[in-house]
N, C-alpha and C positions, 0 to 999 in steps of 0.2 A: 347633739339629739342625733342618733342612730337611722337614719334611712337608706339604709344597704339594701332593704327588703323592700323598699319599692323604688327603688333607684331614682332619688328624689336628690338630684346637685347641688341642692342650695341648703344652708340650714337657717334654723331660724334663731335670732337674736333672742338675749335677754328681751323678757317682756315684764318686766317686774315695773317698769314705773310707767307699762300704759294703764296710769289707776288713776283715781283720783285720791286728791290728799285725807279728805276722812274717811278713805278704808283706812292709812294705816295711823291716822289718831285714834280711830275706833279702836284697833289693835292695841294701842300703848293705853286707852283708857280701863279697856277690858284685862289688859296683863297686870294692872296695877288693882283693879278691882277685886283680881282672883276669877273672872269668870273667862276666859278667853278659850280656856281647854274645856269648856261645854260643850257637849256633842250638840252638834246642831244640823238640821237638812234647811236648804235653798231648795227652789225652785223658780224656772223661767219660765212665764207664761205671759201671754197679752190677753189683755181683756175685752178687745176686739180686733178685727182684722179691719184695712183700711178701706174707708168708704167705698163700696160697691164691691169688694174683691169679696170671690164664692170660695176661697180655700189661701190657707197659705203655706208655702214650703219652707223644709227645713232647711237651710244651706247654711254654710260654714264649720261644722262639725269636725271635721277632720282637722282645719284652721284651730278649733278650740282646744285639740288636744294638743297639739306642737304648740297652742300658749301656755297652755296650762305645764309642761315636760319643763321648759322653757322659760318659768319664773322662778330666776333666780338672783338675789341681789349681791353682787359682784362687791369689790375692793370701790371702782369707778362710783359704783351709784349707790352704794353706802357713804363712801366720799362725800357726792352731792347732799343726801339726804343729811349728814352729819353738820356739813356746810351752811348750810340752808336753816337747818334748827327746826327740818320736818317734826322730828320725832326725838325722844329722851336715849341716854344710852344705855338703857338697860334693852327698850325696844331696837336698837341697831342691831344689838349683842341677841335678839332672835330673830330677828329679819334674815343676819347670817347663815343663817340655820336651818333657813326656810326650805322647804321641800314639802309639798303637797303629798299627803300619806292618806287619803281620804278615797273614798269613790263616788263614782260619777255614774247616772246613770242618763239615758236620755234616747229623743227618739232616733232613730238611726236620718244618716244624711242623707236628702230625696224626699224622705216620709212626706205626706202632708199636713198641717196642723187646722187647729181651731179652735175659736175664743176660750180659752180657761185648758188647754192644753197643757201639762208639767213637760214642755220644751225637754228641760234638761231638769235635774235633779244630783244636785251636791252634797254631799254628805261627809262631816270630818269634825276637826274643831270649831268654834266658832272663829277662833283667829284664824286659822287656816282657809277657811271657805268663804269668809269676808274679802279677803285681797283679792278673791278672782273675781269680783263682779263685774267692775269697769271693763275688763276686757274680754271677759265671756258676753256683755253686752254689746259691745263694740262692734266682735266680729256678727255674733248673730243676727243682731239688727241688719246692718249691713248685707251679710251674704244671704239673708235669706229672704229680704228686700228686692234683691237682683234678681237671686233664683223664683220669685214667685213672677216679676215682671218677665222674665226668660221663658216660663212655663206658658203664659198667656200669649206671648206671640209665639211660641212653639205651635202650640194648637192652633193660633191664627193664622200660620204658615201653610198646615195643612199636608205636614208631609217634605215640601220643599224644603231646602237645604239653608241653614240661617248661618251669620257671619257676624263674630261681636266684633265690632271696631270703634271700642269709644276712650280707647287710652287718651286721648286728647282733650277728652268732656270731663276729665276726673283727674285727680290727686294722682299722682306717679304709681304710689303704693297702692291705694286703691283699686286701680284700675286691674293689676293683677289679681286682686281678689275677687272683683267684675268680672273677670273674663272666667276665670275657675269655677265662681256662682253660675255665669250665663250656661257652663258647657254641662253641671250639674240639672239645670232647669230644660235641655233640651237644645240649648244652642250648638252648631256642628265642629265650628273651627274660632280663629279671633287673629286678628291681625296683629298683636302684642306679642311681642317674641321672647318678654319677661315671663308671661304666663306658659309658654311654653316650654323655655327652660325650665322653669319651676316646676309644672306642673304635668308636662307632658300633654298639652290640651294641641291639635293638630293646629300650624297656623298656618297663613295665607296671605299673598299681598303682591302685588304689579308696580302700577305705576298712578300715578296724581298729576291732576292738569297742568304742573308745573312741569312736567316731563315731556309734554305735547310743545307747551310754550316755549321750553327753550330750545328747539329744534327749528330749523326754515319753513319747516312747512307739515302738517300731518301726518302726510306720509312717510318722510323723513322719521320722524316719530315713532309711527307703529315699525318701519322696518328696523330702528334701532330693538326697539323691545322684540319684535319676534327673530332677529338674528342672534340676541340675547336669551329671551328666554323660550325660546323654540315656537311653534306653530298652535301648540294647546294654552297658549297664556290669554288672559283676559285684557282686550284693551277700551281704554275708556272715551267712548264716541260721543259726549256730548260738549265737547270744549270750544268747537265752533259750530259747525252745520250738521244734525245727527245724522241724515240722508245719507250725505256725502262722506260723513267718515264709514257708515257702516261699508258704503261702496269703496272705499279706500283700503278699510279693514282687509275685505275679502281678497279682495285686489293685492295685497300684502301676504298675506296669510295664506291665502286660498279656504277652502272648504272644510279644511282640518281645523281653524281658529276655534282654540276653545270656545270662548264667550267675548260679549259686549257688555261693557257695564256703562249702565243711564243712574246720571246724578244730579237731573235736575228736571226741571217742567214737569208736564201732565202725564206723570209714569205710566198712567193705565193706556193713555191713546198712543204714549209712543212707543210703548213698550209692544202694542199689536202692530203699527205699522213699522218696525224696526224684526217682528219678528216673520208677518211678509216678504219685507223685503230681503231676510236672509234666504228664505225659502227660496224666492226667486232667484236670490244669486246662487242656487243650489247649496248655499252652508245647514241645510238638514239639523245637523246636530249638533250646531254653533247656541251656546247657552244664553240666556239675558240674564244678565244680573241686576237691580235696582239697590240704588243707596238713597239718602237725600230723608233725614231728620225722619224715619218710619219710628212708629208704633206700631203696637199689636192691631189699632183698629186701621191705621191708613194699611196694614199686609192685610188684613181680612177683606177691606176693599178692593185691593187687588187679586182678590181670590180667583176673578176670571181672567184677569192678564195672563198671557204667554210668559211668567217669569219661574225663573229656574231659581233664583236665592235670592236671598234681601240679605242686605247689610246693615245694620243696625249700632248706633252707636251713644247718642245723647241721652235719646229714653230710656235706652236698657241700664246706662249704667245708674241713673237719678232713681230706678226703678219706675220705671215711666208714673211719674208723679208721687209715688210715696218712694218714699228715700229710707225710712225707715218702717221696724212692725210695730215699734212702740209695747216690745217687749221692755217687762221687768225681772230683776231678780230677788224675791223676797224671801225670807228667815219665815219658815212655814212650822217647825215644831224642834225643840230644844230639849235638854235635859235638865236638870237642878243641879247637876253637880258635875264634875269632872270623872266621876266614875263611869264606865264602860255602859258598868250594867244598871245605871240609872237609867229610869225609863223615859221615852220622850215625850210632850207632850206638846197640844198643838199651840200653835201662837199666828194670829194673824193678827192686821193694821184693822183699827175699824175707821170710818169716816162717812162724813156728813153726804159726801159726794160718791163720784165713780169709780174710787180709787180703795174699797175694800175688798178683799181676797181673803181665800177659803184656808183656813186652818188643815195643818195635818199633812204627814207624808203619803201621798198620791201617787196611786196607779191610774193608766187608763189604758181604754179596750177600744176596740172599733166594733159595732154589732150591725151586723149584715143582717139583710133582710133573705127571704125564701132564693131569691135569684143571686145571693154572693153579690150583692152591692149595699154599699156601705149604707147604715140608715142612721146613725149615732152616733157621736163619739162621748164614751161615758168614762166619767173620772171621778173617783172616790179615795177617800181615805179609812175605807173600810176593808170588809172583806171582797177579796175577787170572786162573784160567783162561777157557778161550776163550769155554765156555760160561753164564761167569758175568759178562761185560764187561758186560750189558745190564742187566743184573738189580743193579748196584750202588747201593747208599742216601743212601751220603756226597754231598750237592751243595755247590757252592761257596758261600759264605756274607758273606766278608769277602777282597779282594784286593788287597794292598797296602795294608793299612790301609781303605778304601772298601769299601763297603757296597754289595753288586751282587746280592744276593737278597731286597730288600723284597716283601711281596706283601700284599695283602688279609687281615683276621682269614677272611672266607670263603673263600677258597681252602683255607686253613689246617683247618677245618671239612668241607669238602669232602673233603682228601686223608684225612681221618680217615677218615671212612665209607667209602672206597674202601679201605685198608688192613684195617680190619676186615673187611668183605666179605670180603678176600682170604685170612682166617686159615681153618685149619679150623672147620667147622660146632661142636664141643667148647668154641670161644674163647668163646664167649656163652654157656655155662654159667657160673650163680653160686655153683656148687657147687667146694667148695675144690679143689684139682688143681695138679701141675704146669705150667709153662707150657706154651704149647700145641705151639710146635714144641723142638726143641733147637737150642742152640748150639753149632755146630763152629767149633773152635778149632784151626787147622793152621797 
């Protein structure tokens, strides 16, 4: 992958086996039946938002583009498929030449979405498109869940800084993706160096309780840290006695001490006491950072506390109780032959339960009220009304197999802030409720 334009230092390996076996066996059967080359349209959407959530956040689009570009069956992968007898010889030969050459449209990363929103649309031959189902859903479901949790925490933080620090609470690779999605959702930095290395996210970190316990006294530990990292460092003050630690911290670093971190106890009460103590010691500019199993509700409860930054781990990287967005990847239209001129016909699964879907190649637009605030998500497979032409949400991401919409991560982060600001004010309420705007399917 050529990442020189964005300065990305790590290349993505082959993603061809980030898939379910039945994707390959469907290709084998379709090749044998002569239907593999039928022009097809797949769409990614969710039928509902996680319970109580007012909006979703599109996360992972950039990673999807990397995954599609690197979906290649090299000799080692083909050897595995041959040895395990996953597919037959003709299918192996077809896979050896696999390159996605279709088109992908989607909501740009950072945009908000609602039930039924066609978050991604993949067009090409059936065989080319169906192979991408699992890896696309894997990325979008995970990253969008983290981005949504991050967005809610960003709202709760009210402009105070947010640090992602959940690497030790999840898989080592998902930790990197989580840090990226959290940045899109509004976090300011991460403790995970791999995320900083891969995506250029600002990284932060100083010391843990183990560093204090290593030394013969808390003063010795603080002195060692200040001597090494400077007076602007952040000292952890709750290993023993908080009040004594704050006195020692200021005595060692002086009023230029950058920050103190509180990781336990009644954070609201302790933060007030620490702020008063710091001011009495003349450390007026010393910041207070709090950590300790925070989520959006805990952050909101500290709104009146003199806290300058929050460090969030477990609840963030697990989607704050909703680790997936339940997105699905469905065939919504297909041609009756491999002829490129053959018309597309809508197709849809019929179900007695809640798994039915709407057929047809769809567009989406966000209708605004007279004040410029979103009032509805309009989704349809018909003609786009004139008043919604300029409000369409899907953008071209891949054209003829070529990536056409790579962008810096900062662009997705800024887009999300703007998209969230364009929703009704009730979108930022943490109380449970229905999606903040309805989805109108025409």
